[in-house]
Backbone as JSON, one array per atom type, in Angstrom:
{
  "sequence": "XXXXXXXXXXXXXXXXXXXXXXXXXXXXXXXXXXXXXXXXXXXXXXXXXXXXXXXXXXXXXXXXXXXXXXXXXXXXXXXXXXXXXXXXXXXXXXXXXXXXXXXXXXXXXXXXXXXXXXXXXXXXXXXXXXXXXXXXXXXXXXXXXXXXXXXXX",
  "N": [[57.01, 92.86, -32.72], [59.15, 95.49, -33.21], [60.92, 98.44, -32.42], [63.03, 100.8, -33.85], [65.01, 103.56, -34.18], [67.21, 104.28, -35.79], [68.5, 103.97, -38.98], [70.76, 102.35, -39.76], [70.88, 100.58, -37.64], [68.43, 99.33, -37.94], [68.88, 97.8, -40.22], [70.79, 96.1, -39.13], [69.27, 94.71, -37.19], [67.43, 93.49, -38.9], [69.16, 91.77, -40.28], [69.97, 90.05, -38.19], [67.5, 88.86, -37.6], [67.06, 87.49, -39.99], [69.31, 85.74, -40.06], [68.63, 84.13, -37.95], [66.38, 82.91, -38.84], [63.86, 84.07, -38.41], [60.74, 85.05, -39.16], [58.46, 86.33, -38.44], [58.54, 88.81, -37.29], [58.22, 92.31, -37.04], [59.74, 95.37, -37.91], [59.72, 98.68, -36.93], [60.76, 101.69, -38.15], [61.45, 103.95, -36.14], [61.55, 106.08, -33.26], [60.06, 105.56, -30.06], [57.69, 107.39, -28.23], [56.13, 110.02, -26.32], [54.36, 111.28, -28.11], [53.36, 111.48, -31.6], [55.57, 112.45, -34.26], [58.59, 114.14, -34.8], [61.88, 113.72, -33.42], [64.96, 114.38, -31.65], [67.91, 112.44, -31.86], [70.57, 111.01, -30.15], [73.39, 109.55, -31.17], [75.56, 106.79, -30.19], [78.79, 105.35, -29.56], [78.44, 102.65, -29.18], [76.04, 100.71, -30.68], [73.85, 99.96, -29.18], [73.43, 101.88, -27.27], [72.58, 104.44, -27.99], [70.35, 107.32, -27.79], [67.23, 109.1, -27.36], [67.41, 112.58, -27.27], [67.62, 116.01, -26.31], [69.93, 117.16, -27.18], [70.64, 115.71, -29.36], [72.01, 114.68, -32.55], [70.81, 113.68, -34.78], [67.86, 113.71, -36.64], [64.93, 111.98, -36.08], [62.07, 109.93, -36.8], [59.25, 109.85, -34.62], [56.96, 107.9, -32.78], [53.85, 107.29, -31.09], [52.69, 104.74, -28.93], [49.99, 104.64, -28.28], [48.73, 105.98, -30.47], [49.48, 104.31, -32.62], [48.32, 101.9, -31.8], [45.6, 102.57, -31.6], [45.0, 103.14, -34.24], [45.2, 100.7, -35.29], [47.59, 99.92, -36.39], [49.47, 98.44, -35.16], [49.49, 95.29, -33.46], [47.56, 94.47, -30.49], [49.5, 94.39, -27.61], [50.72, 91.64, -25.62], [52.87, 91.19, -24.09], [55.46, 93.45, -23.27], [58.68, 94.84, -23.89], [60.65, 97.29, -22.67], [63.31, 99.28, -23.19], [64.98, 101.91, -23.34], [67.02, 103.71, -22.87], [66.65, 105.95, -21.05], [64.33, 107.24, -21.9], [62.09, 106.08, -20.92], [59.77, 106.87, -19.4], [58.5, 108.62, -21.16], [57.79, 106.85, -23.22], [55.95, 105.21, -21.82], [54.01, 107.14, -21.12], [53.08, 107.77, -23.64], [51.64, 105.54, -24.17], [49.45, 105.27, -22.58], [46.58, 104.9, -22.89], [46.53, 102.52, -24.35], [47.78, 100.75, -22.56], [45.89, 100.75, -20.5], [43.75, 99.54, -21.77], [44.74, 97.06, -22.85], [46.43, 95.84, -20.96], [49.13, 94.7, -20.88], [51.89, 92.61, -19.8], [54.93, 94.02, -18.61], [58.3, 94.27, -19.24], [60.69, 96.23, -17.96], [63.45, 98.27, -18.33], [65.15, 100.63, -16.55], [66.83, 103.81, -16.64], [68.55, 105.59, -14.68], [68.01, 107.16, -11.51], [65.86, 109.0, -10.97], [64.16, 108.74, -13.22], [63.54, 106.09, -12.87], [62.07, 106.12, -10.44], [59.93, 107.74, -11.3], [58.8, 106.16, -13.35], [58.03, 103.87, -11.92], [56.08, 105.0, -10.23], [54.23, 105.88, -12.19], [53.45, 103.4, -13.33], [52.36, 102.04, -11.09], [50.2, 103.76, -10.52], [48.78, 103.27, -12.81], [47.71, 100.84, -12.34], [49.37, 98.62, -12.04], [51.33, 95.96, -10.65], [54.58, 95.72, -9.26], [57.72, 94.08, -9.58], [61.03, 92.87, -8.95], [63.41, 91.54, -11.33], [65.27, 89.83, -10.4], [66.05, 87.3, -8.16], [67.77, 87.7, -6.05], [67.51, 90.33, -5.36], [65.41, 92.23, -3.5], [64.1, 94.64, -3.33], [62.33, 97.03, -5.21], [63.44, 99.52, -5.51], [66.13, 98.99, -5.56], [66.92, 98.0, -7.96], [67.23, 98.09, -11.56], [65.79, 96.75, -13.35], [62.66, 95.71, -14.06], [59.63, 93.88, -13.61], [56.44, 94.45, -14.58], [53.15, 93.78, -13.85], [49.68, 93.51, -14.5], [47.39, 94.42, -11.98], [44.89, 93.52, -12.25], [44.97, 91.05, -13.35]],
  "CA": [[57.1, 94.24, -33.14], [60.34, 96.12, -32.67], [61.07, 99.83, -32.84], [64.43, 101.19, -33.93], [65.01, 104.85, -34.88], [68.39, 104.52, -36.62], [68.46, 103.1, -40.16], [71.81, 101.33, -39.76], [70.49, 99.58, -36.65], [67.33, 98.57, -38.53], [69.51, 96.79, -41.08], [71.43, 95.16, -38.21], [68.2, 93.87, -36.63], [66.92, 92.66, -40.01], [70.15, 90.73, -40.53], [69.86, 89.08, -37.11], [66.27, 88.1, -37.79], [67.3, 86.6, -41.12], [70.25, 84.7, -39.64], [67.94, 83.24, -37.01], [65.19, 82.39, -39.52], [62.67, 84.63, -37.78], [60.01, 85.76, -40.21], [57.2, 86.88, -37.92], [58.83, 90.05, -36.55], [58.15, 93.54, -37.83], [60.55, 96.45, -37.36], [59.24, 100.02, -37.26], [61.89, 102.62, -38.1], [61.03, 105.13, -35.39], [61.65, 106.09, -31.8], [58.75, 105.55, -29.4], [57.65, 108.45, -27.24], [54.87, 110.56, -25.81], [53.46, 111.61, -29.21], [53.87, 111.32, -32.96], [56.27, 113.6, -34.81], [60.03, 113.89, -34.94], [62.65, 114.0, -32.22], [66.4, 114.31, -31.85], [68.51, 111.21, -31.37], [72.0, 111.13, -29.9], [74.03, 108.25, -31.35], [76.64, 106.42, -29.27], [79.72, 104.44, -30.23], [77.79, 101.35, -29.13], [74.7, 100.81, -31.28], [72.81, 99.7, -28.17], [73.42, 102.92, -26.25], [72.04, 105.72, -28.45], [69.14, 107.68, -27.05], [66.52, 110.34, -27.65], [68.02, 113.63, -26.45], [67.53, 117.37, -26.85], [71.21, 117.5, -27.79], [70.91, 114.75, -30.41], [72.46, 115.22, -33.83], [70.05, 113.05, -35.85], [66.4, 113.85, -36.55], [64.28, 110.7, -36.35], [60.62, 109.85, -36.63], [58.8, 109.37, -33.32], [55.58, 107.44, -32.76], [53.31, 106.91, -29.78], [52.02, 103.45, -28.98], [48.55, 104.88, -28.3], [48.31, 106.29, -31.84], [49.63, 103.1, -33.44], [47.34, 100.92, -31.35], [44.24, 103.03, -31.94], [44.83, 103.06, -35.69], [45.39, 99.28, -35.6], [48.85, 99.73, -37.12], [50.19, 97.4, -34.43], [48.56, 94.45, -32.69], [47.55, 94.69, -29.06], [50.57, 93.59, -27.01], [50.51, 90.82, -24.44], [54.1, 91.44, -23.34], [56.29, 94.52, -23.82], [60.02, 95.06, -23.33], [61.01, 98.69, -22.87], [64.71, 99.57, -22.82], [65.14, 103.05, -24.25], [68.12, 104.6, -22.46], [66.24, 107.17, -20.37], [63.05, 107.76, -22.4], [61.07, 105.13, -20.5], [58.52, 107.52, -19.0], [57.88, 109.14, -22.38], [57.16, 105.7, -23.88], [54.78, 104.83, -21.03], [52.99, 108.19, -21.25], [52.52, 107.65, -24.99], [50.92, 104.27, -24.25], [48.51, 105.27, -21.46], [45.29, 104.3, -23.25], [46.78, 101.14, -24.75], [48.04, 99.98, -21.34], [44.62, 100.62, -19.78], [42.89, 98.64, -22.52], [45.33, 95.74, -23.12], [47.04, 95.35, -19.72], [50.24, 93.78, -21.12], [53.0, 92.55, -18.85], [55.98, 94.91, -19.1], [59.67, 94.18, -18.77], [61.15, 97.61, -18.07], [64.8, 98.62, -17.87], [65.19, 102.07, -16.33], [68.17, 104.39, -16.74], [68.63, 106.75, -13.8], [67.17, 107.04, -10.32], [64.62, 109.77, -11.06], [63.29, 108.11, -14.21], [63.09, 104.85, -12.23], [60.98, 106.47, -9.5], [58.78, 108.24, -12.08], [58.17, 105.03, -14.05], [57.35, 103.06, -10.9], [54.86, 105.72, -9.84], [53.32, 105.83, -13.33], [52.91, 102.05, -13.46], [51.48, 101.77, -9.95], [48.98, 104.54, -10.74], [48.08, 102.66, -13.93], [47.15, 99.56, -11.92], [50.34, 97.54, -12.17], [52.18, 95.51, -9.55], [55.97, 95.72, -9.7], [58.68, 93.23, -8.87], [62.35, 92.82, -9.58], [63.65, 90.36, -12.14], [66.34, 89.06, -9.78], [65.69, 86.74, -6.85], [68.68, 88.21, -5.02], [67.17, 91.72, -5.08], [64.02, 92.22, -3.05], [63.51, 95.97, -3.39], [62.2, 97.68, -6.52], [64.35, 100.67, -5.54], [67.51, 98.53, -5.66], [67.13, 97.38, -9.27], [66.81, 98.87, -12.72], [65.08, 95.79, -14.19], [61.37, 95.54, -13.4], [58.5, 93.23, -14.27], [55.17, 95.07, -14.19], [51.99, 92.99, -14.25], [48.41, 94.12, -14.15], [46.77, 93.96, -10.74], [43.61, 92.95, -12.65], [45.17, 89.69, -13.9]],
  "C": [[58.31, 94.84, -32.44], [60.44, 97.54, -33.23], [62.54, 100.2, -32.78], [64.52, 102.46, -34.76], [66.15, 105.05, -35.89], [68.46, 103.49, -37.74], [69.52, 102.01, -40.13], [71.51, 100.23, -38.74], [69.32, 98.73, -37.15], [67.9, 97.46, -39.41], [70.18, 95.7, -40.23], [70.4, 94.19, -37.63], [67.64, 92.94, -37.71], [67.87, 91.5, -40.29], [70.1, 89.65, -39.45], [68.6, 88.23, -37.24], [66.44, 87.08, -38.91], [68.21, 85.44, -40.73], [69.61, 83.67, -38.73], [66.62, 82.7, -37.55], [63.89, 82.83, -38.84], [61.95, 85.47, -38.84], [58.68, 86.35, -39.74], [57.41, 88.14, -37.08], [58.78, 91.24, -37.5], [58.98, 94.6, -37.12], [59.97, 97.77, -37.85], [60.43, 100.96, -37.09], [61.44, 103.93, -37.46], [61.39, 104.96, -33.92], [60.22, 106.05, -31.26], [58.77, 106.61, -28.31], [56.24, 108.85, -26.89], [53.87, 110.83, -26.94], [54.15, 111.39, -30.55], [54.57, 112.6, -33.42], [57.71, 113.23, -35.11], [60.7, 114.27, -33.63], [64.13, 113.92, -32.57], [66.94, 113.05, -31.19], [70.01, 111.41, -31.28], [72.65, 109.75, -30.07], [75.16, 108.04, -30.34], [77.56, 105.47, -30.02], [79.23, 103.0, -30.2], [76.39, 101.51, -29.7], [73.58, 100.66, -30.27], [72.64, 100.85, -27.19], [72.93, 104.28, -26.73], [70.74, 106.03, -27.73], [68.5, 108.95, -27.62], [67.08, 111.4, -26.72], [67.85, 114.98, -27.12], [68.83, 117.8, -27.52], [71.59, 116.53, -28.92], [71.27, 115.41, -31.73], [71.7, 114.63, -35.02], [68.57, 113.29, -35.6], [65.79, 112.51, -36.95], [62.78, 110.82, -36.16], [60.33, 109.33, -35.23], [57.33, 108.99, -33.41], [55.15, 107.19, -31.32], [52.6, 105.57, -29.94], [50.5, 103.61, -28.97], [48.06, 105.12, -29.73], [48.4, 105.06, -32.73], [48.58, 102.06, -33.08], [45.93, 101.31, -31.78], [43.97, 102.99, -33.43], [44.94, 101.62, -36.2], [46.61, 99.02, -36.46], [49.73, 98.69, -36.44], [49.16, 96.55, -33.7], [48.61, 94.81, -31.21], [48.62, 93.81, -28.42], [50.08, 92.78, -25.82], [51.68, 91.03, -23.49], [54.85, 92.56, -24.05], [57.64, 94.51, -23.14], [60.38, 96.49, -23.68], [62.41, 98.91, -22.31], [65.16, 100.67, -23.75], [66.08, 104.13, -23.7], [67.67, 105.94, -21.91], [64.91, 107.76, -20.82], [61.88, 106.88, -21.96], [59.74, 105.79, -20.14], [57.78, 108.07, -20.21], [57.17, 108.02, -23.14], [55.88, 105.31, -23.14], [53.66, 105.87, -21.17], [52.34, 108.16, -22.63], [51.75, 106.36, -25.21], [49.82, 104.17, -23.19], [47.2, 104.54, -21.79], [45.44, 102.83, -23.64], [47.01, 100.26, -23.52], [46.75, 99.75, -20.56], [43.71, 99.6, -20.45], [43.45, 97.21, -22.58], [45.92, 95.06, -21.9], [48.19, 94.38, -19.96], [51.19, 93.73, -19.93], [54.14, 93.34, -19.46], [57.3, 94.59, -18.42], [60.27, 95.56, -19.02], [62.56, 97.75, -17.51], [64.83, 100.14, -17.74], [66.65, 102.54, -16.3], [68.22, 105.69, -15.96], [67.62, 106.64, -12.67], [65.84, 107.77, -10.43], [63.65, 109.14, -12.06], [62.74, 106.81, -13.65], [61.91, 105.13, -11.3], [59.73, 106.91, -10.27], [58.05, 107.1, -12.79], [57.43, 104.13, -13.07], [56.05, 103.71, -10.46], [53.82, 105.65, -10.96], [52.65, 104.45, -13.39], [51.98, 101.68, -12.3], [50.14, 102.51, -10.1], [48.14, 103.98, -11.88], [47.54, 101.27, -13.6], [48.07, 98.37, -12.09], [51.01, 97.23, -10.84], [53.59, 95.39, -10.09], [56.78, 94.73, -8.89], [59.99, 93.23, -9.65], [62.46, 91.55, -10.41], [64.68, 89.43, -11.51], [65.92, 88.59, -8.4], [66.54, 87.32, -5.73], [68.39, 89.66, -4.63], [65.69, 91.77, -4.7], [63.33, 93.58, -3.21], [63.48, 96.52, -4.82], [63.18, 98.84, -6.63], [65.81, 100.27, -5.73], [67.82, 97.88, -7.0], [66.75, 98.35, -10.38], [66.11, 97.98, -13.74], [63.8, 95.39, -13.47], [60.43, 94.7, -14.26], [57.24, 93.87, -13.71], [54.03, 94.21, -14.73], [50.72, 93.66, -13.74], [47.87, 93.54, -12.85], [45.42, 93.31, -11.04], [43.75, 91.51, -13.13], [45.12, 88.64, -12.84]]
}
């Protein structure tokens, strides 16, 4: 399951899936956030760098993982990768019930020191243990790439 709010990027992802003969992936044309609705998206010259922003120039659909999970529109995740250019906490907050129920492992890329601290606090409070993805970095505070695993596992 992949989420992409910008139509041209959806086509790009679809093309990559096709070129690589991947037929078991679903793309949802929406941003992921705290709740369902619409949000503003700020495009960037690099397709990989756009982000949800109050100053965005494009209106896009937004979904919460809790709502999608509870309606069974998406399967329960075992592993999640979150890399959303600064909206990481919003994604986590919109997945609170799903995370409590499913306890997936989470690969999280954070963008900014405050959002990093907030996400680490959120995940620890949600019962996750955190570690860096790099052997050369021992401190969670010194990295922006985190693996979060359930303390219950």
